[in-house]
N, C-alpha and C positions, 0 to 999 in steps of 0.2 A: 377788593378789600385789602387794605394795607395789613402786612403781617410784620410786627416790630418785636425786638427784643430789648429791654432795658438793662442798664449796667448793674442795677440791683439784683436782677437775676443771675448775671454773669459772678456777682460775688457769692451769692448764695449756693449756685450749684456745685462752686469750687469747695464748698465747706461740707459736702457730703462724702460718704465713702463711696469707693469706685463703683461698686456693684448698683447702689442706688442712682449715682449719675448716669450710668449705662440706661437704666430703666426710665429715667427722666427724659434722656435725648430721644429715646424711642416713642415716648408719649408725644413730646413736642413735634418731632417729624410727623406722627399721625396727625396732629392738629393742622400743620401746616398743609398736608396732603388733602385733608377733607374736614374742614372746620363744623361741618353738621353731623358727623358720624356719631350715632346715638352712643357707640362704644367708648367715647370720651369721658361720660360720666360727670357733667357739669353740675353744679350746685351754687347757687347764689349765696353770697355772704350776707346774710340778713342784718347782722349787727353792725355792719359798715355804714356809715354815712354817704359812701358813694356807692349807688345801687349799681354800678357797672362792674363791681369785683365779684368774680366768680372762683371757684376753686375747681381744678380738674385732678381727678383721682388717677395717681401713678400705680400705687399698690396698696395694700392694706393700710399704711402708715403715711407715706410722702404724698403731698399735694402740691400741685403747681397752681399759683396764683395769677390769673388772667384777667386783664381789663378788657370787655366786650363792648364795643359800640358799632353801630351800623357802617362806620367806616373803616374800623380797624380792629385787629386783635393784637394786644400788648402782653407780652410775657413779662410778669413783673418779678416773680418771687418764687421759690420753691423751699420746703421745709417739710418737717413731720407735722402731722394734723393740726395739732393745736397751736404750734408756733407759727405756722402759716396762716391760720385764722387770725390770730392776734395780730400779725404784721398787716393784714388787709384791714382789720377792724380799725386800725390807729391812723390809716391814711387814706388820701383823697388824691385823684389826679386831675389838674385843672390847668389851665391858662392864666398865667400870672396878670392881674389887672393892669400893670404898668408896663412890664417888659413885653408881654406877649407871648412869653417862652412856657411851653408845657413843663409842668413840675410835679413831682411826686412830693406831697407834703403831708407831714405828720400832723394829725388833728391834735391840737394843743390840749383839749380836755380829755382825750383818750389816752395821752402819754402818762405812764404810770405816776401816781402821785407824788412819790418820794424823789421822782426826777424833777417834776415840775417845781416842787418846793426850793429845789436847789437855785432856781432861778429867782425866787420871790425874796426881795429885800426885807431886811428887818426894820421893824419902826426905828425912825431916827433916834428915838429916846433911849434904845437899847443899844446903840452903837457906841462904844467907848472912843474910838477913833475914827477920823473920816476915812470912808473906804472909796478908792478910785472907781468911777463909773465911766469908762472910757467913751461910751455912746450915749451919755445922758444929753449931750449938746445937739445931737441930731434929730431932725424933725421926722414924723412918721413918713410924710412925702419923700424924704430924702431916703429911709429905709426901703420904702416900697421900690425907688428908683433903682436899687440895685438888686431886687429880686426877693426881699424877705417878705414871707407870707403874711397876710394882714393881721391873723391872729397871734403872729409871734413878735410884732413890732414892740409891745409893751416889754416883753420879756428883754429883749435886745437893750432896750433903753435903761432898764433896771439892772443889766448884768454887770457884776464887778469884773475886773481884769481876771481873778484866779478863777472864776466860774465860767468864764466865755468860751473855754474850749469845750466843756460839757454842753453848752446850749448849742455850740456851731455844729455838733454831730448830729443835731435835730433840723438844721436847716438845709435849703437846696445849695449845692456845692457853690455856685455863682454868688449867692449872698455870703456864706461863710468867708470865701476867698475875698470879697470886697470888704467885709467889716475886718478881717485879718489885716489886709493892707492899711485900712485907715488906723487901726490901733498901732501899727508900727510906723507909718509915714505921717499920718494925719492927712491923707489924700483919700478922698471917696469918689471912687471912678464908677460913673454911672453908663451903662451901655446906652446906645440909641434905641428908644423903643421901636418895637416892629410895627409896620402898618397894620391896619385893621384887616387888611385883604391877605395879609401873608399867613400861611398855614402855621399854627403855633408849633407843631413839630419840625417844622425847618428853620425855627429861629437857632442861631449859633449856639445858645446855650442848651437848647434842646437836642441839638445834634450831638452833643456830648454823652448824653444819657440815654437816647434811644436811636436803635439803628433799622432801617427797613431792610428786612431779608426778602430777597426778590425770588430766589430759586433754592432747591434742595442743597446745592454746593455751598452757596452762601451760609445756610442755616447750619451745614455741618462745620463749616469754618468757625462759626460764632460759638458753637457748643463744643468744639474739641479743645479749643483753647481758652477757657474762662480766665486764666491767670494773665493772659495777654491782652486783656480787654482794651490797654491803654492804645494798641494798634487800631483800635476801632473808633474810640470816643476821644475827639481831639478837642481841646480847650481852644475858644475863639482865637486866643494870640496865637497857638500853634497853627491853627487853620490859615491864617492870614499868611505866616510866613511860607506854607506848603503852597498856597495858591497864588502867591503875588508874583507878577512878571516884573524883573527887575531891570534898570538901565545900565546895569554894571555887575561886576562880582559882588556878592552879598553875604552876610554873615548872620548866623543866630547865635546868641550867647546865653549863658545862664550858668548859675551854680548847679552843684549836683544834684540829679533827680529831677529837674525841671522839664525834661522830655526833649533834649536837643536831637538824641538819636532817634527819637520817634517822627520828629520833624523831618529828619534826613531821609528816613524810609519812605514816609509818605510822599514827599517831593519826588523822590525817584520814581515811585510807581505812577503818581499823577503824571510827570512827563513822558512817562513810557505810554501810558493809556492815551493821552492826547495825541501822540504822533507815533504811529506805527513804525516809521522809518527811523526813529531817533536811536542812536547808539549811546548808551548811558554807562558812567562808570561810577560805582558807589565804592568809595574807598576809604581806609583808615591807616594808620601807621604801623599797626602789628597784625601778626596772623591770627592770635587768639580774638582780637576784635573783629576781624574779618570774618571769621567763623561765626561769631554770634550775630553778625549782621546777616549773614545766609540763613540762619534759622528763623531769625526774626522776619525776613523779606518772605520766606516761605509761609510763614504764619499769615502774615498781612495779605498776600496775594491769593492763598489757597491755591487750587488746582488749575487757575488761569493759565493755560498753555502760552498766551499771547503776552504774557508780561515779563516773567522770570527770565527767559532766555535772551531778551534784549537789554537786561539789566547785568553788567559784568561787577561781581563783587570780589575785590582782590585786595589785599594789603598793597600798599605803596610799593615796596620792594618786589613783591611777586608781579605786579602789573608792569613794573619797569623791566623786570628779567624777560618776561614774555616778549615784550616790544623789541628788546635788545636782540632776543635770539631771532625775530623776524628779520630784524636789521642785518645781522651778522652770520646767522646760520647756526650759531652756537650759544650754549649757556655761558654766562661770565664766571669766571672764578674770582671769588671775593677774598681779599686778604682780611684776616680778622685783627684784632687790637694788638695781639702780641707780635704778630708778624710786623706791622706797621712801627711798633716800639722798637724792634729789633733792628730794622733798616735805618730808622733814625739815629738810634744808637750807634751804628756801625759807621754812618755818615758824620756823627758827632766826633766820633774817635779819630776821624781823619782830618778833623779842623779843631784842634785843641785849643786855638786862639780865638776862638769865636765867642767866649765869655757865657755861653748858654748852658743851661743844664738839660739833662734828658726829661725832666718834668716840664720845664717851660716850652721846650719844642713839641712834646706831645700835645700840650694844650693848644699851642698855636697851629699845629696841623689840623687838630679836631675842630676848632672854632673859626680858623681864617683860611688856611692854605687850601685844604681839602674841600670844605663846603663852598667855597667861593671861586674854587677851580682856577687858583692864581697860577699863570703860565710862565711869568718871568719876573724879573726884579722891579720892572716899571709898574706891573699889575700889583705886585706885594706893596709898593710904596703908595698906589693910590687907593687901595681897599679900604672901606670904612673899617675903624676898629671899635664898634659899638660894644660897650660893655667891658672893653679891656682897658685896665688903669695904667698898663705900662705903655706910655706915650714913646714908642720906638721912633728914632731918628732915621733920616735916609741912610746914613753911613751903618748903623746897627743893622738894618734891614738888608743892605748890601752884604754884610758879612755872614747874615744867616741864611741867605738865599740859596747859595751852593749846598748847604746841607739839605734842604727840603728837596731841591733838584736831584740830588744824588739818590735820596730815598725814594723819589718817584721812579727813577731810572732803574733802581733796584728791583722795584715791585714789576716794572714792566718786563724786565729781564726773566723774572720768574714767571712771567704769564699770568701775573695777578692783577687785580684792580680793586677800586674801592667803590662803594655804592654812590657817592656823589660823582665819581667819575662815569658810572653807568647812566645814572640820571642825565648827566650832560651829553653823554653819547646818543641817547635817545631823544632828548630835547632838540639837540642840532638836527636830527633826522625829520623832525616835524617843523622847522623853522624855514624852510626853503621853498614855501609855496605848496607842498605836496599835500595831499588830503589829510585831515585830521582824524585820528582814531575814534574820537568820541564828540558827539554833539553838547553833552552835558556831563560833568564833573561834579559829583557831591561828596564831600569831605567830612568825614566824622572824627571827632577828637582833633580837630583842627589846630588846636593850641601846641601841639606838638610836632607841627611841620618845620623842617629845617629850610635853610636857604636853597639847597640844592632841589628838595621835594617840592618846594612851591614853584621855584622856576621850571621844573619839569611838569607840573600840572599845568602851568600857564601855557606851555608849548604845545601839548598834546591835546588841549581844549579847542574846539571849534571858535570861529570869529564871532559867535552870537554874544550880544552884551551880558545876558544871563547864563553864559555858559559854565561859570564857576561857583557854587555855593559851598559855604563852609558852615559847620556846625562845631562849637567849642567853648571852652571855659579857661581863660587866663589862669585861674586859680588852681587849675588842675595840671599845669604844665609842668612834667616831670622828666623831660627828656632834653629838649632843646633850649639853647641860649636865645633870648628875645633878638629880634632884627627887624628892620623895615620892611613890611610888606610893600608899600608904596614904591619904593626905590627898585622893585623888581617888577613894578607895573601892575601890581594886584592891590587896588584901592577901593576898600569897602565902606570908606567913610561916606555917612548919608544913606547907607543901605544895610545898617546893622541893627539888630533887635534883640532886645533882652528880655527872656522868660523869667517872669517871677513866680509861678507857682510849682510847687514842689510836690510831686505826687509820690516819691519813692521813700521819702525819709521822715520820720516823725518830727515834730516841732521842737521837741527836746533835743533830739540828737542834731537837726539841722542847726540849732542856735548854739549848741557847745561847739560844733565842728567849725561853724563860722568864725568864731574867735581866734582861730588859727591863721586867718587871712585878713588883709585889710578891708574896710568898707569899699573901696574903689580900687581896682586894680587896673593899670593903664598899659597900652603897648607902646613901642617905640614911636609910632605915628600919632601918638596921643589919643587913640580912641580909649574911652573909659568904659569899663563893665562895674556897674554899681551894683554891689551884692545886698546893700541894705534894701529893705523893702521886700525880699523874698519871703513868701509864707507857705507853710505846710499845710496840707489839708486835713491832716489828722493828728491826734495826740497820741503819747505814751509814756512809758517810764523815763525818768532822766538817766543818762548815760553813767555808768561808774567809772571812776579813775582812781585805781588803787596801786600803790607802791609796796612791794612785799620785801621782807628781809633776805629771801634767798629764792632760788628758782623753784626749789621744791614746794614752798609755800605758794608760789604763784601758781604752779601747775594743779595744785589742790584746789585752789580758789576757782581758777578756770573751769576744771572739771565739775565743781558744784554748779557753776554757772549753766555748763552744758546739761547736766543732770535736770536742773529746773527747768530749762527751756523744753526738754524732751518729756518732762513729766506735764507740762503745760500744753502739750499736743504740737509743739513745733516739730517738724520733720527732720531726721539727721541731715538731709541733704538741703535743709533751708538754713543750716547754721555754717558759718565760714570763720577761719582763724587765719589772721595774717601777720607774718614776721618780716623785719627788715631785708635779711637776706637767707640764702640757702643755709648758711652755718647755723641758723637759729632753727630750722624746721624740727630738729629733735626735741626742742623745747614744746613745740605744738603737739608732736606726736605723744609726749608723755602726758600731756594735759587730757588727750582724746583717751588714751588708754586707761588713764586714772577714772575717768568717767564711765569706763566699761562700754565704750563705743568704738567704731571702726573709723579709721582716717582715709581720706584719698587726698593725695598730692595733685594739685592743680598743675597743668604743664602748659607749654607754649601753645597746644592746640585748644586750650580752653574748656570750658564746660565742667559740669559737676557729674558725680556718680549718685544714683538711686541708693538710699539708705546709709550713706555714708558722710560724715562731716568733712567738708572741704578745707584743706590747709595749703598754703602757699605764701609766696613773697608778696610785699605791698605792689610791686610792680605788675603782677599778675592779676591784682583786683580789679583792674580797669574792665569795664565792660560787665561785670557781675553784680549781683545784688542778693540779699540774704534777709531772712527774718530776724536773726540774732547774728551778731558779728563779735568776734574779740579780736583786738589788736593787741598782741602780748610782746613781750620782751624789749620793751620801750625804755631801755637802759640808758644811762648818762653816756656810755661809749658806743651805743648802737644808733641813737639819733640824736644829732646828725651823725652819718656814716663817718666813722674816724678814718676809715680807708680813703674816702673822698676827700675829707679835710687834709690829710698828710700828703696827697697829690697834687694841691693846688699851687699854681706858681705866680698867681696874680691876687691882688686886693679883691678884684672885682669877682674872680673865680670863687673866692670864699664866700663872697655875699651871695652868689648864685648857688652855691652848694647849700647854704642855709635856707635860701628862699625854696629850691625845689625840694629839699628834705620836709620841709614843713608842709609844703603842699602835698608831698607823697604821704604823710600821716593823714591830711585831710581827705585824700582819694580812699584811703583804706578805711577811714572812719564812716564816710558816707556810703559806703556799701551796705550799710545796715538800714533796716526798715523800722523795726520795732525796738530792738535792745541793742545795747553796746555796752562791751567792757573794755576799757584801756588798761593795761598794766604793764608794770615793769619791776626791776630789782632795784632797792634803794641805792643811791638817791633818786633814780629816774631820770628820763630826759628833761632837759630844760623847757622842751617844747609843751611839756605837760602843764606847766604852770599857766598856759593860755587857758586851759579849761576852766579855771578857778575864776577868772577875772569876769 
């Protein structure tokens, strides 16, 4: 007999108090161990049209809803007695007549009358103005082809645009997503129907909802991490990226919240499970994100001792540092930005006739000399200057090269180096035919890879065609200037997939945040990431964008937002506040204090603190998510950062500052799941105008 858990159960148990959760887990363990035990106290739910629904008593008030057949036990739901029974009485479980996927379907006539009435159109004579009905041109057969239950097809055809989100919450996820995409793009994508011989639980859409639990350890994993159900239930588009064997480097893209990290994690686990001898690197650009990947990998794999030790999870610089130490027998000493600026300034003073400024030299070092590892004036003359609008001639480069050469020599004399130099050293160690340290490398947040990082990864990966796999979103690039991946031998053209279903962020927040970015973002190699057509799977309140006369008024409004969230049952550690820079952290602290709450300042180590509201800079928002988010202090002189604007030495650099600052705001806003407040002092950042368009 198959023992399965539904995603509806994962949602429901997460809403219970900790003490009740513990009792529920114990009962579910008992059921798995001995389904026939009389102590389980099963009762058939007589008012349900699906005669296979039963309740299982947990304690005096809590009931687990179980769907029992001769072939399987499916754990469906849990709640207080009356609510649990009401849930089962309004649902049935069946294989869809067209797609073949098993679905949990709400019985239309059992849904509360006032909810159904929302979907019933008024008589035409009572309508003063035409109401858009986005699906009235679709046939019943077309609706069935995307998984709409038979008894809901009429409501879909009659639904207005304004009411569809209410209706969508009553439909199976694959049907709601297909209809949302149709409403957005005009395209209706119907999956290939499953063959009659295929187990309805094995359909790709069913695999998103139901997980077979084969042993006690798997059950413990599924029950202990209900909020992490995304690591279990994959969308078919995600599954295809996880399972596919590619003929070369590949990339999965998608806007914030579409599950790129989920794909990266699952792919790493799949590769490790398929080949016990494989050495796999799961990496990203920062230590906080690497820490988050470690936590999520542990959740996904559970106690399996054969998987985690063979997946190395490190930030790029940490991985490079360890390989450097293996090669050189010592850790590298890395020069910080201040030291680099100092040696450049000293070299500039020695050549007053160069005609250059320290600002220009610093930018040229950061974007050209150091990452491309220019070794001589000939190399400087030949390097591509993508994105640099100062078209320097050969003579000008000849005048400047001695300055860079002197600065590099000064660093060497001090025993210091830079990260691009470290990455180059390690790359050279593994391009001379010796064994590669990793069979597969999977990179999360790949949009922030630099030239040196990509060259390093290509050098340490095995010669397998599919050794490199990237997950990222060009719209979230906040650290690196764009460059040609193809020029470094990493060509993902033809092997790139865009994810379109947003699981993390409500429709309203996603739609507002998307206005910060163009519909299509292209990389230097011409690869396009189309953002239009992305759909969110749930609804929520519209984000608020408010400009205040002074910081005190802003702090009180943010405090009110926090108090409202807490009163509505949002935990303190499910609220995050982000500001542009560390200098603005006191404004966030003042708002938390005014709310009567306690703040926790996010560090480079990442993570949150139980019972405390997280505050931090926008750059540290990466990899985090909260039910409610405030992006505050979005003042005119804060976004874009005036400090960055004042240091640019090239017109293209200024364009780059504006682009990445706008994308940074996008990153911060899309950390929000349900509620978002964006605030600042008058007149406010020019970027906030995008929210009103």
